[in-house]
ROFIFI-330370 format. One line per 8 residues: number of its first residue (from 0); their letters; for each residue x, y, z of C-alpha. Coordinates in steps of 0.001 Angstrom, whole numbers, plus 500000, padded with zeros to 6 digits. Layout:
BEGIN
NUM	A	X:Y:Z  ... $
This chain:
BEGIN
0	MASEPKRG	849665:432533:943479  850123:435594:941128  853461:436432:939685  855447:439082:941286  855044:441459:938128  851292:440779:937926  850940:441193:941598  852851:444313:941477 $
8	AVERRIAD	850303:445740:938796  847406:444729:940372  848770:446368:943794  849135:449601:941585  845670:449447:940139  844345:448848:943256  846250:452068:944654  845046:454025:941675 $
16	LRETIDQH	841381:453273:942093  841643:453946:946052  842738:457164:945461  840501:457868:942521  837310:456824:944735  838592:458630:947731  838490:461673:945568  835123:461042:944228 $
24	NHCYYVLD	833928:460537:947440  835099:463699:948918  833757:465570:945602  830103:463735:946358  829898:463646:950249  831868:466794:951420  831777:469165:948737  828578:468152:947188 $
32	SPEISDAE	829737:468428:943880  830194:465132:942091  832584:464828:938977  831356:461505:937704  827914:459667:936927  827051:457057:939371  827326:454525:936997  830784:455280:936427 $
40	YDRLSREL	831457:455182:940342  829745:452009:940529  832121:450664:937984  835213:451720:939645  833838:450512:942993  833200:447097:941506  836635:446770:939933  838335:447415:943426 $
48	IELEAAEP	836122:444843:944831  836693:442350:942389  840823:443077:942618  840658:442866:946299  838640:439643:946415  841462:438184:944421  844011:439511:946188  842693:439623:950057 $
56	GLVTPDSP	846414:440185:951105  846336:443436:949804  843015:444885:951618  843875:447772:953916  841585:449122:956527  841495:452276:954722  840273:451220:951402  836766:452678:950499 $
64	TQRIGAPP	835496:449218:950301  835635:449292:954203  833669:452211:954898  830462:454125:953931  830685:457470:952380  833165:459862:953319  834514:461402:956677  832301:464202:957892 $
72	SDAFAPVE	833166:467827:957343  834951:469880:959811  832314:472546:959380  829958:470526:961520  830294:469302:964766  830553:465397:964511  827755:462835:965774  828353:459407:966570 $
80	HRTRMMSL	825465:457275:965649  824203:454654:968267  824188:452127:965729  825660:452221:962067  824228:453704:959068  824716:451435:956684  824645:451612:952750  822738:449031:950637 $
88	ANADSQAE	824364:446913:948120  823080:447282:944472  821346:445064:941658  821837:446836:938569  819911:444102:936349  816966:441896:936581  819377:438881:936971  821168:440516:939921 $
96	LDAFFARV	817740:441128:941694  817022:437272:940879  820274:436344:942874  819691:438495:945767  816391:436607:946167  817630:433160:945573  820419:433945:948223  818207:435089:950574 $
104	EKDLEETE	815592:432037:950218  818725:429786:950277  820055:431195:953382  816820:431149:955341  815557:428077:953774  812583:429365:952792  810332:430168:949645  807540:432357:951039 $
112	IEYVCEPK	809134:435643:952120  807213:438836:952212  809125:442224:951083  808979:445508:951587  809272:447662:948436  809661:451586:948932  811088:454320:946013  814709:454673:946540 $
120	MDGVAVAA	814797:458357:946736  817518:460469:944885  818405:462422:948432  820555:462589:951063  820439:460037:953923  819558:461580:957598  818905:460503:961038  816603:462550:963506 $
128	IYEDGRYV	816674:462001:967238  813278:462601:969627  813701:462510:973412  810554:461821:975153  808923:462683:972118  810817:466046:971202  813017:466586:968344  816405:467584:969818 $
136	RGATRGDG	819046:466622:966952  819725:465794:963366  822647:464406:961450  823940:463313:958258  825098:459633:957449  828780:460774:957199  830894:457751:956902  828125:455905:958543 $
144	SVGEDITE	829845:455673:962099  829892:459588:962525  827719:461960:961157  827396:465741:960903  825571:467737:963142  822865:469517:961035  820040:470004:963665  818786:473336:962665 $
152	NIRTIRSL	819103:472580:959301  816770:469467:959575  814382:471464:961964  813557:473544:958859  811836:470372:957206  808081:471216:957301  807133:467645:956952  808945:466489:959707 $
160	PLRLRIEA	807290:466832:963032  809061:468644:966115  806835:466826:968482  805616:463185:967758  801926:462415:968243  802074:459398:970155  804189:458679:973852  807500:457588:972832 $
168	PGAVEVRG	809759:457651:976161  813458:457641:976157  815474:458347:972890  814108:457326:969476  816122:457746:966325  814379:457494:963065  816326:457265:959626  815141:458591:956249 $
176	EAYIGIDE	815986:460515:952964  815898:464426:952665  815347:465466:949233  814284:468530:947002  811272:467944:944830  811438:468697:941280  809129:471816:941184  811006:473246:944136 $
184	FKQINEER	814284:471931:942332  813442:473959:939290  812553:477382:941205  815536:477351:943140  817605:477067:939970  815774:479969:938117  816358:481939:941468  820118:481003:941371 $
192	LDEGDTPF	820254:482102:937680  818868:485318:938425  821260:486228:941170  824137:485095:938729  825026:481821:940767  825710:478391:939331  822437:476468:939087  822489:473185:940996 $
200	ANPRNAAA	823297:470048:938872  820231:467855:940427  817990:467603:943048  820326:465447:945116  823113:468168:944960  820744:470911:946024  819486:468881:949246  823039:467969:950166 $
208	GSLRQLDP	824038:471700:949727  820916:472927:951625  821308:470647:954490  825169:471665:955046  824384:475276:954856  825900:477133:957958  822969:479658:957987  819583:477655:958769 $
216	KVAAARRL	817843:480412:956879  819312:479483:953524  818206:475666:954178  814737:476674:954980  814278:478847:951794  814924:475686:949986  811877:473819:950832  813445:470437:951764 $
224	STYLFALG	811080:467438:952388  811898:463991:953594  810412:460340:953888  811468:458192:956899  811967:454371:956326  813824:452839:959567  814299:453045:963268  817845:453521:964110 $
232	QGGPAAFS	817056:452819:968109  814021:453013:970454  810515:452895:969711  808325:450166:970551  809245:446451:970913  806154:445113:970137  806078:445265:966280  808122:442174:964292 $
240	TQWGALEW	808481:443425:960768  809612:446141:958595  806297:446871:957721  805145:447303:961440  808143:449796:962105  806866:452038:959028  803018:451806:960350  804766:452856:963871 $
248	LKSAGLPV	806362:455703:962202  803099:456859:960337  801121:456689:963774  803753:459049:965395  803244:461545:962873  806354:460732:960814  806121:460981:957014  806358:457631:955417 $
256	NPRSELVA	806230:457096:951340  802692:456355:950531  804212:454456:947600  805703:452221:949721  804163:448572:949540  804088:445253:951615  804248:442366:948870  804116:438839:949465 $
264	DSKQASAY	806911:437436:947487  809906:437981:945134  807571:437849:942213  805153:440420:943562  808584:442662:944396  810067:442228:940792  806557:443237:939598  806434:446439:941882 $
272	CRRLRESR	809871:447459:940192  808384:447150:936916  805556:449521:937760  807561:452015:939390  810188:452126:936869  807505:452979:934102  805777:455607:936160  808907:457344:937796 $
280	FGLPYQID	808883:460527:935618  805511:461388:936641  806575:461590:940326  807026:464736:941998  810359:464095:943049  813378:462242:941717  813822:458144:942521  816661:456185:940848 $
288	GVVIKVNR	815461:452587:942043  813685:450557:944549  814522:449270:948120  813742:445936:948626  813892:444516:952477  812789:441367:953979  809962:442303:955947  810290:440008:959354 $
296	LDWQEALG	812748:441538:961500  813921:438035:962943  814858:437118:959475  816711:440251:959006  818743:439624:962132  819219:435672:960868  820717:436870:957875  823262:439660:959142 $
304	ATAKSPRW	825499:442174:957364  828750:442483:955508  831147:444890:956814  829291:447477:954816  825855:446380:953783  823005:444273:955201  822198:441111:953775  818761:441463:954162 $
312	AIAYKFPP	818214:444448:951626  819386:445717:948388  818837:448545:946020  817515:447891:942808  818946:450520:940323  816893:451215:937322  818905:451350:934098  819237:454632:932546 $
320	EEQTTTVI	816898:455595:929912  818522:455421:926440  817572:457713:923709  819187:458086:920107  820207:461508:918611  822929:462746:916093  826379:464182:917021  826485:467485:914808 $
328	DIIAGVGR	830173:468422:916143  832838:467435:918525  834587:470422:920439  837235:470587:922736  837136:472850:925809  839686:473899:928439  839541:473448:932460  841337:475383:935083 $
336	TGAVTPTA	844329:472709:934912  844721:473515:931172  843176:469868:930448  841531:469900:927187  838315:467529:926943  836573:466728:924158  832684:467401:924443  829863:466051:921866 $
344	VMEPVVVA	827464:468713:920630  824076:466870:919678  820795:467364:918181  818564:468223:921627  816843:464939:922807  814412:464502:925718  816536:461594:928242  814913:460884:931306 $
352	GVTVSRAT	812757:464050:931315  815395:466338:930477  816692:467923:927240  820242:467078:926578  822062:468755:923739  825935:467995:925073  827824:465229:926560  831403:464842:927905 $
360	LHNEDEVR	833778:462472:925991  836497:462914:928566  839663:462442:926973  841053:461340:923539  841323:457631:924105  837586:457591:925226  836785:459016:921971  838904:456289:920463 $
368	RKDIRSGD	837493:453505:922343  834146:454623:921751  834685:455333:917999  832484:458409:918188  832385:460586:915136  830929:463940:914153  827796:463097:912045  827177:459679:914172 $
376	KVVIRRAG	823908:458625:915121  824617:457516:918774  822738:455952:921973  822660:458365:924958  821487:458239:928401  821933:459937:931765  823984:457716:933766  822255:457654:937039 $
384	DVIPEIVG	819641:459750:935640  821728:462968:935987  824830:463309:933813  824574:462953:929814  826785:459778:928601  827165:458695:924935  826801:454660:925258  828029:454390:921545 $
392	PIVSERTG	827675:454900:917796  825016:453127:915902  827750:451810:913359  825097:450482:910992  823701:453776:910243  827014:455238:909099  826639:456935:905751  830101:457468:905390 $
400	DEKEWSLP	830276:461433:905946  831270:461028:909505  834215:462475:910394  836915:461077:912837  838105:463530:915816  841740:464435:916303  843261:466253:919360  843743:469936:918359 $
408	LECPECGA	847277:470751:918507  846623:474218:919544  844465:475457:922352  841208:476417:920973  840788:479347:923419  844554:480794:923288  846507:479223:920648  849004:477806:922754 $
416	RVVRPSGE	850545:474152:921790  848449:471219:923277  850953:468679:924866  849756:465089:926202  852238:464030:928790  853635:460410:928134  851920:458035:930195  848729:460266:931121 $
424	SVARCTNI	845230:460268:929430  844604:464082:929446  845804:466538:927158  846577:470344:928364  847147:473803:926985  850605:474953:928104  849600:478300:928418  849507:479354:931959 $
432	ACPKQIFE	847475:482775:931103  845169:481311:928812  841923:483064:929427  839455:479836:929998  842029:478454:932422  841971:481807:934383  838135:481786:934142  837780:478244:935588 $
440	RLVHFGSR	840486:478980:938380  838389:482222:939168  835240:479968:939701  837224:477275:941821  838859:480032:944051  835562:481513:945001  834074:478257:945312  832707:476847:948729 $
448	GAMDIEGF	835232:474094:949321  837960:476777:948731  837601:480681:949551  833831:480605:949952  832904:483807:948424  828921:483682:948704  827827:485159:945153  830843:484556:943134 $
456	GPAVAEHL	829921:482212:940293  830563:481759:936929  828445:484797:935452  830286:487008:937719  833910:485676:936864  832841:485771:933192  831845:489434:933604  834749:490324:935694 $
464	LTSGRVRD	837436:488761:933105  835378:490123:929954  835997:493561:931598  839665:493741:931934  839500:494451:935656  840454:491032:936729  843368:488938:935458  844029:486312:938131 $
472	VADIYSLS	842425:485517:941402  844112:488396:943367  842678:491132:941572  839287:490173:942902  840324:491932:946141  840930:494874:944163  837234:495425:943730  834579:497446:945742 $
480	ADDLEAIV	830749:497476:945493  830819:500120:942866  832942:498295:940526  830936:495121:941018  827835:497024:939979  829456:498657:936846  831174:495426:935540  828209:492939:936113 $
488	PHFAKKEN	825228:493921:934252  822892:492167:936737  824413:494253:939718  823905:497418:938052  821673:500188:939802  817858:500115:938706  816318:503317:937402  813322:505147:938143 $
496	GKEPPKAA	814551:505993:941361  814393:502541:942832  816794:501229:945147  819761:499630:943534  819849:495430:944329  821667:494292:946952  823910:491657:945479  826795:493822:944717 $
504	PKLARAIV	827292:495233:948095  826794:491616:949378  829507:490245:947179  831888:493115:948143  831413:491972:951961  831792:488630:951122  835150:489214:948964  836453:490780:952471 $
512	ASKKRPLE	835177:488320:954495  836928:485602:952573  840816:487509:953188  840627:485530:956824  839676:482101:955420  842433:479687:956961  845560:479007:955062  844338:475469:953901 $
520	KVLFGLGI	841445:476999:952078  843904:479664:949984  846126:476451:949151  842964:474627:947770  841702:477461:946064  845164:478312:944148  844273:475086:942484  847428:473450:942670 $
528	RHVGSGTA	847304:470263:940574  846841:466951:942431  846638:468842:945750  842678:468639:947192  841290:469897:950292  842622:467125:952409  846423:467523:951152  845823:471377:951657 $
536	EILAAEFK	844945:470685:955049  848036:468319:955619  850446:470987:953952  849126:473918:956145  849272:472060:959254  853007:471031:958208  854367:474132:956919  852399:476657:959138 $
544	EMDALAGA	852965:479439:956452  852981:479968:952778  856743:481042:952385  857758:477795:954169  855992:475722:951741  856599:477702:948729  860302:476854:949747  860013:473351:950273 $
552	DFERLQAI	861936:470872:947580  860792:467600:946371  862568:465600:948944  861002:467562:951954  857807:467493:950466  857517:463650:949817  859075:463199:953327  855380:463943:954640 $
560	EEVGPKIA	853649:460408:955053  850462:461766:953010  852530:463159:950082  853752:460825:947221  855759:461703:944488  853191:463103:942250  851979:465660:944680  855298:466574:945794 $
568	ESIETFFQ	856688:467104:942221  853076:469218:941500  853586:471271:944376  857240:472066:943622  856610:472959:939976  853750:475178:941229  855722:477181:943490  858803:477699:940736 $
576	EQDNRRVI	856486:479466:938683  857108:483192:938766  853599:483852:937674  851933:481818:940354  854637:483313:942935  853382:486947:941839  849848:486253:942361  850514:484925:945790 $
584	EKLRAAGV	852157:488183:946755  849213:490222:945348  847182:487984:947604  849389:488847:950772  849061:492694:949997  845524:492456:949948  845253:490781:953285  844569:487310:952411 $
592	TMEAKAGP	845896:484818:955141  849380:483449:954560  849920:481487:958015  848217:478844:959620  846298:479739:963026  848985:479840:965684  848613:477899:968794  850341:477966:972087 $
600	ALAPTLAG	853750:476436:972262  853406:472943:973337  855598:470465:974753  856517:467424:972169  854370:465022:974325  851126:466613:973223  852192:467863:969721  851758:465170:966769 $
608	PTWVFTGS	849595:462539:968015  846225:461230:966815  843385:461977:969095  839855:460363:968844  836582:461511:970899  833821:459211:971705  830971:459691:974026  829225:463069:975130 $
616	LSGLSRAE	831881:465788:976648  830307:467844:979350  832387:471105:979417  833652:470987:975456  831398:470142:972141  833135:467653:970040  834232:469970:967490  835856:472400:970299 $
624	AQSLVKER	838005:469502:971611  839026:468550:968130  839890:472269:967563  842150:472274:970454  844004:469228:969546  844583:470835:966033  845612:474209:967341  848679:472583:969381 $
632	GGRAGSSV	849749:470178:966495  847953:467158:967158  845375:465349:964888  842071:464925:965162  840525:461301:964157  837019:460237:963611  837844:456232:964350  840045:454163:966559 $
640	SAATDFVV	842740:452125:964671  846283:451281:965690  847860:454620:964342  845575:456385:967231  847673:457748:970267  844883:458895:972649  841299:458254:973199  839046:460830:975342 $
648	AGSEAGGK	835938:459086:976330  832849:460983:977480  829919:459810:979159  828003:456850:977193  830901:456040:975163  830284:453080:972753  832276:450939:970746  835242:453074:969898 $
656	LDKARKLG	835821:452871:973781  836008:449162:973626  838031:449033:970316  840511:451401:972225  841126:449031:975128  841473:446020:972729  844197:447637:970919  845547:448967:974181 $
664	IKVLTEAE	845566:452393:973283  845577:455012:976138  842099:456504:977155  841729:459517:979010  838794:461192:980799  837596:464635:979487  838921:466255:982938  842304:464290:982222 $
672	FVKMLDDK	842238:465764:978681  841587:468995:979981  844587:468981:982549  846803:467647:979978  846146:470758:978163  846613:473150:980830  850098:471504:982188  851488:471667:978620 $
680	D	850137:475233:977619 $
């Protein structure tokens, strides 16, 4: 048994890992804006899995290891999957792949096992539901149990038929991966740059952002594609293999990747992986590995699944392609919170089909750990084929002229002091008025996760700052369409009598519309350190108005269950700054929302509890029911647990209803729920 001090250190590390992984889950699945590479995410996840395996008593139901993905966004109605959409375990090397084959053979007591091999598309997992052969609904995977209703956006995928080519009575759910091809991706980014928008980081981001557009016309313009690989429910019972399921999908007119293969054994599966790895950069879409599945369905059933992944399938991840280049310089950049981050500037090199000339080094400790110096020859890769990453220097080729990097004592943007707080890995500029910080705060404020000002990207923000018309986020609301045309070059009126472009009026309207964003969006947009979108929602629900939050002291903030001491200290410090209060008053004067949406006065018996909805409601959509709960002071959950107070069950309620009954949670019908609302309003 671990000693108490050691166990305490492990417990703290587990808590830190969970918080970090949850934040990156939110960035990846909800904001469609990953901040770290897949490889780094996998490293963090593996560390957490190993620590929890060593200390099973520290495993909790809300650990990221106990779920898939992240909760669905409130921007879309939730869709409860009839059967769970599981993620796959990864094999990052041939040795791990061989271990998978060995385990399967041992568990089945068989050596001649057929496998189906499919390219692992670098896209977004989706499900499409057909009823009596007609497409009726589409959804994201979400957390595996509940996804987001993106029916109209999936309808825009031209390769997906709206009517099946064969008879398929009842409900049929098909599952696959939505993606954007490389040529389409390049064209989309060119169009975004022409319009002054930020380009997408990679095709997966572009696909995720397209599927979660509130306007299906935007999704249609993105030219999404899809390949399907599984039946979630329904379909004929005649086939007994995974390959048979793919053949049925093809006969129904559904798109199946033509590079999928049925192989006779594990050796042929490994050979397939090698062939695809060598040819992947010639494909018209991005892949990051191979999915390998046991072919026989009865063997799949016999192998079963863990809480997160099937034991009969694995995702073999291609190792990142590596190249060598030379570090020309190491420079320091400044982010919106003042974080000073070292970046390596390198001689351009093509890695995984993309020219790379810069790579972040994250922080001072990382530079020291890898011992990277200006002038070094280094090995570089694109982690997950996306984010440039320096593996390390080639020490044997050093000449002695290389220069070690030192953390600057002054901000490279404004000259203010750079301080690295005790116990933290990140150094920060101490000047809140630093122009680079202001630029990054402007971009964050206008981003989709915050105030969602369409058309307000880095290019626009840079011109506004350079002009002197905008010094903080509140100044955005002083701009008219004429101002924007005068300040932003690509917004300027065309000559020769041609009509002016529509970008400036469109952005001006988007700025005005953003004034009505809810209080939680304003709080998130302000960029308070450690306050993500989820914490902003909790704060808005708790305090109801900006002034009440601004006046809360450390003890009051820490009393909120979801707010720890680090977050409480950050919030208190933010509102103590006079410059921050001044910006908030300017936002208020401009008409930006400073109060949460008021709901009717409620009896204490309804305000406060956590509600979960399951099954199909007849008079309300799931989103409407959840909004009614939130407006009246309650919380709407997506899964049933001991913390759930009420479950409202509609028709065809499934596992959530069963779990509620086992836990003794009060279950209401839709009519009883509506009556409770009427009685308490």
